[in-house]
C-alpha positions in Angstrom: -129.1 179.5 78.2 -128.9 181.8 81.2 -126.1 184.3 81.7 -124.4 182.4 84.5 -124.1 179.2 82.4 -122.7 181.3 79.5 -120.2 182.9 81.8 -119.1 179.4 83.1 -118.8 178.0 79.6 -116.7 181.0 78.6 -114.4 180.6 81.6 -114.0 176.9 80.8 -113.2 177.6 77.3 -110.6 180.3 78.2 -109.0 177.9 80.7 -108.8 175.2 78.1 -106.9 177.7 75.7 -104.4 178.4 78.5 -103.5 174.8 79.1 -103.1 173.1 82.5 -103.0 175.1 85.7 -99.6 176.2 87.0 -97.8 173.5 89.1 -96.4 176.0 91.7 -95.8 179.6 92.8 -93.0 180.2 90.4 -95.2 179.5 87.3 -95.0 182.4 84.9 -91.7 183.7 86.4 -89.8 183.2 83.2 -87.3 180.9 85.0 -86.2 177.9 82.9 -86.7 177.0 79.3 -85.0 175.0 76.5 -81.3 174.2 77.0 -78.5 172.2 75.3 -75.6 171.0 77.4 -73.2 168.1 77.9 -73.6 165.7 80.8 -70.9 164.2 82.9 -70.4 161.3 80.5 -69.8 163.6 77.5 -73.3 163.1 75.9 -75.2 166.0 74.5 -78.4 166.5 76.4 -81.2 169.0 76.2 -84.3 169.8 78.3 -86.2 167.2 76.3 -83.8 164.6 77.6 -85.4 165.1 81.0 -88.9 165.6 79.9 -91.4 163.9 82.2 -89.0 164.0 85.3 -88.9 166.3 88.2 -85.5 168.1 88.5 -83.8 169.6 91.5 -81.2 171.9 90.0 -78.2 173.7 91.5 -76.0 176.1 89.6 -72.4 176.3 90.8 -68.8 175.2 90.0 -66.5 172.5 91.1 -63.6 174.7 92.1 -65.8 176.5 94.7 -64.1 176.3 98.1 -67.2 176.3 100.3 -70.7 177.2 99.2 -71.2 174.9 96.2 -70.0 171.7 97.8 -72.0 172.4 100.9 -75.2 173.2 99.0 -74.8 170.1 96.7 -74.3 167.9 99.7 -77.4 169.3 101.4 -79.3 168.7 98.2 -78.2 165.1 98.1 -78.9 164.6 101.8 -82.4 166.1 101.4 -83.2 163.7 98.6 -81.9 160.8 100.8 -84.1 161.9 103.6 -87.1 161.9 101.3 -86.1 158.5 99.9 -86.0 157.1 103.5 -89.7 158.1 104.0 -91.0 157.8 100.5 -88.8 155.9 98.1 -91.2 156.1 95.1 -91.6 159.8 95.4 -87.8 160.5 95.7 -87.2 158.2 92.6 -89.1 160.7 90.5 -86.5 163.5 91.1 -83.3 163.8 89.2 -80.7 165.9 91.1 -78.7 168.1 88.8 -75.6 170.1 89.2 -75.1 172.7 86.4 -71.8 174.5 86.1 -71.4 178.2 85.8 -67.6 177.7 85.0 -67.4 175.5 81.8 -63.8 176.6 81.2 -62.6 174.4 84.1 -65.6 172.1 84.6 -65.1 169.5 81.8 -67.4 166.4 81.8 -64.7 164.4 83.6 -64.3 167.0 86.3 -68.0 167.4 86.7 -68.4 163.6 86.9 -66.0 163.3 89.8 -67.7 166.1 91.6 -71.3 164.8 91.3 -70.3 161.2 92.1 -68.9 162.4 95.4 -72.4 163.4 96.5 -74.7 161.0 94.8 -74.7 158.1 92.3 -77.8 159.4 90.6 -76.8 163.1 90.4 -76.4 164.5 86.8 -73.7 167.0 86.1 -74.1 169.4 83.2 -71.4 171.4 81.4 -70.8 172.6 77.9 -69.4 175.4 75.9 -69.1 178.8 77.4 -72.0 179.8 75.1 -74.2 176.9 76.2 -73.5 177.6 79.9 -74.2 181.3 79.4 -77.5 180.5 77.6 -78.6 178.2 80.5 -77.7 180.8 83.1 -79.8 183.4 81.3 -82.7 181.0 80.9 -82.6 180.2 84.6 -81.9 183.8 85.6 -78.7 182.8 87.3 -76.1 185.5 88.0 -72.4 184.5 87.7 -69.3 186.6 87.4 -65.6 185.7 87.5 -63.6 187.1 90.3 -59.9 187.4 90.0 -57.5 186.2 87.2 -55.3 183.3 86.4 -56.3 179.7 86.9 -57.3 180.1 90.5 -60.2 182.6 90.0 -63.4 182.3 91.9 -66.9 182.8 90.8 -69.5 185.0 92.4 -73.0 183.5 91.7 -76.5 182.9 92.6 -76.8 179.9 95.1 -80.3 178.6 94.6 -81.9 175.2 94.2 -84.7 175.1 91.6 -87.4 172.5 91.6 -88.6 172.0 88.0 -91.8 170.0 87.2 -92.0 167.2 84.5 -93.2 169.8 82.0 -90.0 171.8 82.6 -91.8 174.6 84.6 -90.3 176.1 87.8 -92.2 175.1 90.8 -90.2 176.3 93.8 -86.8 177.4 94.9 -84.7 177.2 98.0 -81.8 179.4 98.8 -78.3 178.2 100.1 -79.5 178.4 103.7 -82.0 175.5 103.3 -81.3 172.5 105.4 -81.6 168.9 104.0 -84.9 168.5 106.0 -86.2 171.7 104.3 -85.2 170.5 100.9 -86.9 167.1 101.5 -90.1 168.8 102.8 -90.2 171.2 99.8 -89.8 168.5 97.3 -92.4 166.4 99.0 -94.9 169.3 98.9 -94.9 169.2 95.0 -93.7 165.7 93.8 -96.6 163.2 93.8 
């Protein structure tokens, strides 16, 4: 066997050991991972519950006076725009709202919140420890501002697109328009 063929076989063997090629530019970023939460219907869910589906995820809280409801509305509008031009592709994406404030965001509160934006949106909450573990896995910053029942939360405002293998593919910041969200999702979801 010549040297070139040996190098090609070695490269193919190495690639096979590494697994499939990354799905997007965030591969290897360390964003995401296993999680255990509670959905808006009070059911225990994990990352395996959503295995095989694309997820568009936003971390926020329902008591937010401005940024969170605006971003979640834009996420829902973006998916509606995608559905208008390609319903099959849009149907592959599960929109998700993940609370950073589980003390106030019970399943019932989260359910009311997500249903205001989309009948297909999933809302996730859980214990403070579960929410903290998920924030850590997704590298989401969150900190309570103020005291009493009317405190606010300072937090990262980012949409994550996760592929069916639970890998991060892309993200959009809170300035993204519904059209930009639809276009970004369409770039990856096939």
